[in-house]
SEFI-648424 format. One record per residue: residue number from 1; residue in one letter; x, y, z of N, C-alpha, C, CB in turn. Coordinates in nm, 4 decimals, always signed. Last residue first. Glycine has a CB too. Layout:
SEFI-648424
+-----+--------+----------+----------+----------+----------+----------+----------+----------+----------+----------+----------+----------+----------+
| num | residu |      n_X |      n_Y |      n_Z |     ca_X |     ca_Y |     ca_Z |      c_X |      c_Y |      c_Z |     cb_X |     cb_Y |     cb_Z |
+-----+--------+----------+----------+----------+----------+----------+----------+----------+----------+----------+----------+----------+----------+
| NUM |      a |        X |        Y |        Z |        X |        Y |        Z |        X |        Y |        Z |        X |        Y |        Z |
...
+-----+--------+----------+----------+----------+----------+----------+----------+----------+----------+----------+----------+----------+----------+
//
This chain:
SEFI-648424
+-----+--------+----------+----------+----------+----------+----------+----------+----------+----------+----------+----------+----------+----------+
| num | residu |      n_X |      n_Y |      n_Z |     ca_X |     ca_Y |     ca_Z |      c_X |      c_Y |      c_Z |     cb_X |     cb_Y |     cb_Z |
+-----+--------+----------+----------+----------+----------+----------+----------+----------+----------+----------+----------+----------+----------+
|  63 |      x | +10.0331 | +12.1393 | +12.2862 |  +9.9959 | +12.2288 | +12.3966 |  +9.8454 | +12.2373 | +12.4056 | +10.0570 | +12.3698 | +12.3777 |
|  62 |      x | +10.1645 | +11.8185 | +12.2234 | +10.0744 | +11.9256 | +12.1791 | +10.0330 | +12.0063 | +12.3009 |  +9.9488 | +11.8683 | +12.1046 |
|  61 |      x | +10.5080 | +11.7336 | +12.2584 | +10.3717 | +11.7273 | +12.3109 | +10.2906 | +11.8437 | +12.2556 | +10.3718 | +11.7296 | +12.4661 |
|  60 |      x | +10.7979 | +11.5525 | +12.2082 | +10.7102 | +11.6535 | +12.1487 | +10.5662 | +11.6294 | +12.1970 | +10.7181 | +11.6492 | +11.9917 |
|  59 |      x | +11.0450 | +11.4321 | +12.2724 | +10.9430 | +11.4541 | +12.3757 | +10.8439 | +11.5623 | +12.3326 | +11.0093 | +11.4932 | +12.5093 |
|  58 |      x | +11.2618 | +11.6169 | +12.0468 | +11.2183 | +11.4943 | +12.1149 | +11.1182 | +11.5311 | +12.2227 | +11.3393 | +11.4173 | +12.1762 |
|  57 |      x | +11.4036 | +11.7421 | +11.7503 | +11.3049 | +11.7613 | +11.8569 | +11.2661 | +11.6254 | +11.9136 | +11.1790 | +11.8371 | +11.8043 |
|  56 |      x | +11.7444 | +11.7798 | +11.6677 | +11.6240 | +11.6978 | +11.6593 | +11.5333 | +11.7303 | +11.7776 | +11.6595 | +11.5460 | +11.6567 |
|  55 |      x | +11.9949 | +11.9517 | +11.4804 | +11.9084 | +11.9435 | +11.5973 | +11.7833 | +11.8607 | +11.5690 | +11.8690 | +12.0832 | +11.6432 |
|  54 |      x | +12.2030 | +11.7491 | +11.2656 | +12.1653 | +11.8748 | +11.3285 | +12.0742 | +11.8511 | +11.4476 | +12.0972 | +11.9662 | +11.2280 |
|  53 |      x | +12.2399 | +11.4935 | +11.1740 | +12.2332 | +11.6021 | +11.0748 | +12.1936 | +11.7359 | +11.1343 | +12.1359 | +11.5663 | +10.9666 |
|  52 |      x | +12.2470 | +11.3317 | +11.4000 | +12.3501 | +11.3163 | +11.2977 | +12.3550 | +11.4338 | +11.2011 | +12.3272 | +11.1889 | +11.2209 |
|  51 |      x | +12.1500 | +11.5560 | +11.6700 | +12.1394 | +11.4355 | +11.5898 | +12.2512 | +11.4309 | +11.4872 | +12.0030 | +11.4281 | +11.5208 |
|  50 |      x | +12.1060 | +11.6877 | +11.9901 | +12.1890 | +11.6856 | +11.8703 | +12.1739 | +11.5509 | +11.8012 | +12.3375 | +11.7133 | +11.9050 |
|  49 |      x | +11.7754 | +11.7724 | +12.0988 | +11.8959 | +11.6906 | +12.1093 | +11.9753 | +11.7044 | +11.9808 | +11.8610 | +11.5416 | +12.1373 |
|  48 |      x | +11.5309 | +11.9564 | +12.2744 | +11.6192 | +11.9478 | +12.1578 | +11.7405 | +11.8613 | +12.1915 | +11.6642 | +12.0893 | +12.1118 |
|  47 |      x | +11.1839 | +11.9142 | +12.3544 | +11.3226 | +11.9271 | +12.3960 | +11.4081 | +11.9065 | +12.2715 | +11.3595 | +11.8244 | +12.5101 |
|  46 |      x | +10.8684 | +12.0917 | +12.3309 | +10.9642 | +11.9875 | +12.2939 | +11.0995 | +12.0155 | +12.3559 | +10.9770 | +11.9768 | +12.1416 |
|  45 |      x | +10.5276 | +12.1716 | +12.2659 | +10.6466 | +12.1877 | +12.3478 | +10.7372 | +12.0706 | +12.3149 | +10.6124 | +12.1940 | +12.5019 |
|  44 |      x | +10.3271 | +12.3184 | +11.9988 | +10.3885 | +12.2077 | +12.0718 | +10.4977 | +12.2563 | +12.1670 | +10.4463 | +12.1060 | +11.9740 |
|  43 |      x | +10.0485 | +12.3780 | +11.8048 | +10.1415 | +12.4393 | +11.8978 | +10.1951 | +12.3272 | +11.9859 | +10.0732 | +12.5535 | +11.9830 |
|  42 |      x |  +9.9998 | +12.2743 | +11.4669 |  +9.9829 | +12.2469 | +11.6102 | +10.0885 | +12.3239 | +11.6892 |  +9.9930 | +12.0937 | +11.6395 |
|  41 |      x | +10.0536 | +12.3088 | +11.1944 | +10.0047 | +12.4245 | +11.2703 |  +9.9742 | +12.3962 | +11.4173 |  +9.8817 | +12.4772 | +11.2054 |
|  40 |      x | +10.0060 | +11.9680 | +11.1081 | +10.0531 | +12.1005 | +11.0692 |  +9.9798 | +12.2069 | +11.1497 | +10.0332 | +12.1237 | +10.9177 |
|  39 |      x |  +9.9918 | +11.7514 | +11.3950 |  +9.9496 | +11.7922 | +11.2616 | +10.0081 | +11.9301 | +11.2336 |  +9.7933 | +11.7931 | +11.2488 |
|  38 |      x | +10.0872 | +11.4689 | +11.6031 | +10.0872 | +11.6099 | +11.5646 | +10.0390 | +11.6285 | +11.4210 | +10.2272 | +11.6691 | +11.5807 |
|  37 |      x | +10.0321 | +11.2702 | +11.8894 | +10.0241 | +11.2788 | +11.7434 | +10.0136 | +11.4265 | +11.7068 |  +9.9015 | +11.1965 | +11.6866 |
|  36 |      x | +10.2710 | +11.2939 | +12.1584 | +10.1353 | +11.3104 | +12.1041 | +10.1422 | +11.3087 | +11.9519 | +10.0697 | +11.4431 | +12.1549 |
|  35 |      x | +10.5388 | +11.2348 | +12.1536 | +10.4586 | +11.1786 | +12.2623 | +10.3117 | +11.1831 | +12.2200 | +10.4814 | +11.2569 | +12.3971 |
|  34 |      x | +10.7925 | +11.1784 | +11.9095 | +10.6598 | +11.2284 | +11.9452 | +10.6030 | +11.1577 | +12.0671 | +10.5650 | +11.2127 | +11.8283 |
|  33 |      x | +11.0231 | +11.0729 | +11.8126 | +11.0355 | +11.1788 | +11.9122 | +10.9023 | +11.2338 | +11.9602 | +11.1169 | +11.2899 | +11.8566 |
|  32 |      x | +10.9587 | +10.9028 | +11.6078 | +11.0027 | +10.8408 | +11.7340 | +11.0179 | +10.9436 | +11.8455 | +11.1353 | +10.7675 | +11.7137 |
|  31 |      x | +10.9151 | +11.0718 | +11.3942 | +10.7983 | +11.0143 | +11.4621 | +10.8354 | +10.9511 | +11.5962 | +10.7319 | +10.9099 | +11.3727 |
|  30 |      x | +11.1352 | +11.3504 | +11.4212 | +11.1069 | +11.2159 | +11.3716 | +10.9912 | +11.1609 | +11.4538 | +11.2337 | +11.1222 | +11.3807 |
|  29 |      x | +11.1918 | +11.6824 | +11.3327 | +11.1249 | +11.5927 | +11.4277 | +11.0939 | +11.4606 | +11.3581 | +10.9942 | +11.6573 | +11.4840 |
|  28 |      x | +11.4199 | +11.9540 | +11.3136 | +11.3708 | +11.8285 | +11.2581 | +11.3009 | +11.7486 | +11.3677 | +11.4868 | +11.7464 | +11.1955 |
|  27 |      x | +11.3547 | +12.2943 | +11.3446 | +11.4063 | +12.1755 | +11.4106 | +11.3390 | +12.0530 | +11.3496 | +11.3827 | +12.1817 | +11.5645 |
|  26 |      x | +11.4576 | +12.6081 | +11.2061 | +11.3648 | +12.4959 | +11.2135 | +11.4335 | +12.3743 | +11.2736 | +11.3090 | +12.4625 | +11.0745 |
|  25 |      x | +11.6240 | +12.8568 | +11.4101 | +11.6169 | +12.7693 | +11.2930 | +11.5166 | +12.6563 | +11.3157 | +11.7558 | +12.7113 | +11.2606 |
|  24 |      x | +11.4224 | +13.0882 | +11.6088 | +11.5452 | +13.0215 | +11.5666 | +11.5241 | +12.9373 | +11.4422 | +11.5987 | +12.9349 | +11.6783 |
|  23 |      x | +11.1977 | +13.2101 | +11.7198 | +11.2464 | +13.2556 | +11.5904 | +11.3757 | +13.1927 | +11.5440 | +11.2640 | +13.3998 | +11.5942 |
|  22 |      x | +11.0788 | +13.1112 | +11.9433 | +11.1777 | +13.2173 | +11.9634 | +11.2422 | +13.2637 | +11.8331 | +11.2850 | +13.1698 | +12.0583 |
|  21 |      x | +10.9227 | +12.9033 | +11.8589 | +10.8542 | +13.0277 | +11.8925 | +10.9533 | +13.1429 | +11.9073 | +10.7735 | +13.0108 | +12.0212 |
|  20 |      x | +11.0515 | +12.7091 | +11.5817 | +11.0560 | +12.7539 | +11.7218 | +10.9855 | +12.8873 | +11.7424 | +11.2002 | +12.7652 | +11.7686 |
|  19 |      x | +10.8852 | +12.4952 | +11.3784 | +10.9375 | +12.6318 | +11.3792 | +10.9353 | +12.6803 | +11.5235 | +10.8536 | +12.7273 | +11.2851 |
|  18 |      x | +10.9602 | +12.1627 | +11.3018 | +10.8972 | +12.2542 | +11.3962 | +10.9657 | +12.3897 | +11.3830 | +10.9060 | +12.2000 | +11.5434 |
|  17 |      x | +10.8971 | +11.9104 | +11.0563 | +10.9773 | +12.0201 | +11.1088 | +10.8932 | +12.1074 | +11.2006 | +11.0363 | +12.1039 | +10.9946 |
|  16 |      x | +10.9018 | +11.5487 | +11.0147 | +10.8547 | +11.6827 | +10.9837 | +10.9470 | +11.7860 | +11.0451 | +10.7115 | +11.7028 | +11.0334 |
|  15 |      x | +10.8244 | +11.1971 | +10.9539 | +10.9085 | +11.3093 | +10.9957 | +10.8452 | +11.4424 | +10.9576 | +11.0478 | +11.2979 | +10.9335 |
|  14 |      x | +10.7005 | +10.9692 | +10.8366 | +10.7372 | +10.9706 | +10.9774 | +10.8307 | +11.0817 | +11.0206 | +10.7983 | +10.8439 | +11.0110 |
|  13 |      x | +10.5829 | +10.9191 | +10.5953 | +10.7291 | +10.9109 | +10.6007 | +10.7825 | +10.9200 | +10.7435 | +10.7904 | +11.0214 | +10.5164 |
|  12 |      x | +10.3146 | +10.9458 | +10.6770 | +10.3574 | +10.8308 | +10.5973 | +10.5078 | +10.8110 | +10.6062 | +10.3156 | +10.8482 | +10.4513 |
|  11 |      x | +10.2995 | +11.1932 | +10.8049 | +10.2792 | +11.0709 | +10.8822 | +10.3285 | +10.9477 | +10.8078 | +10.1325 | +11.0546 | +10.9167 |
|  10 |      x | +10.4799 | +11.4690 | +10.7890 | +10.4328 | +11.3664 | +10.6973 | +10.4224 | +11.2352 | +10.7743 | +10.5277 | +11.3524 | +10.5739 |
|   9 |      x | +10.4389 | +11.7965 | +10.8851 | +10.4633 | +11.6616 | +10.9355 | +10.3990 | +11.5629 | +10.8398 | +10.4077 | +11.6436 | +11.0804 |
|   8 |      x | +10.5350 | +12.1330 | +10.9301 | +10.5067 | +12.0262 | +10.8352 | +10.5268 | +11.8938 | +10.9072 | +10.5977 | +12.0363 | +10.7082 |
|   7 |      x | +10.5467 | +12.3017 | +11.1448 | +10.5419 | +12.3603 | +11.0108 | +10.4919 | +12.2572 | +10.9112 | +10.6808 | +12.4131 | +10.9686 |
|   6 |      x | +10.4256 | +12.3289 | +11.4580 | +10.4570 | +12.2270 | +11.3571 | +10.4372 | +12.2892 | +11.2194 | +10.3671 | +12.0986 | +11.3746 |
|   5 |      x | +10.5755 | +12.5723 | +11.6606 | +10.4615 | +12.5359 | +11.5767 | +10.5065 | +12.4324 | +11.4752 | +10.4015 | +12.6606 | +11.5057 |
|   4 |      x | +10.6986 | +12.5770 | +12.0037 | +10.7013 | +12.6079 | +11.8619 | +10.5738 | +12.5623 | +11.7941 | +10.8216 | +12.5437 | +11.7958 |
|   3 |      x | +10.9078 | +12.5885 | +12.2949 | +10.7767 | +12.5901 | +12.2313 | +10.7924 | +12.6254 | +12.0853 | +10.6819 | +12.6893 | +12.3012 |
|   2 |      x | +11.1097 | +12.3817 | +12.5112 | +11.0930 | +12.4892 | +12.4140 | +10.9527 | +12.4802 | +12.3555 | +11.2011 | +12.4814 | +12.3016 |
|   1 |      x | +11.2128 | +12.3096 | +12.8383 | +11.1188 | +12.2858 | +12.7297 | +11.1121 | +12.4087 | +12.6398 | +10.9788 | +12.2508 | +12.7849 |
+-----+--------+----------+----------+----------+----------+----------+----------+----------+----------+----------+----------+----------+----------+
//
């Protein structure tokens, strides 16, 4: 599990980005990858999978 902060999440469009705590590149998150509802600045844990356009966060939970 990785940890990070929700930088942005648009509920209407169903996607956003997470900034990893370890300082890596931002990770895309789709609403289908959420376990908990998230908002901007939430601290979360997540797993990373390769997607069509790069890394995707899945199993996203609020800490």
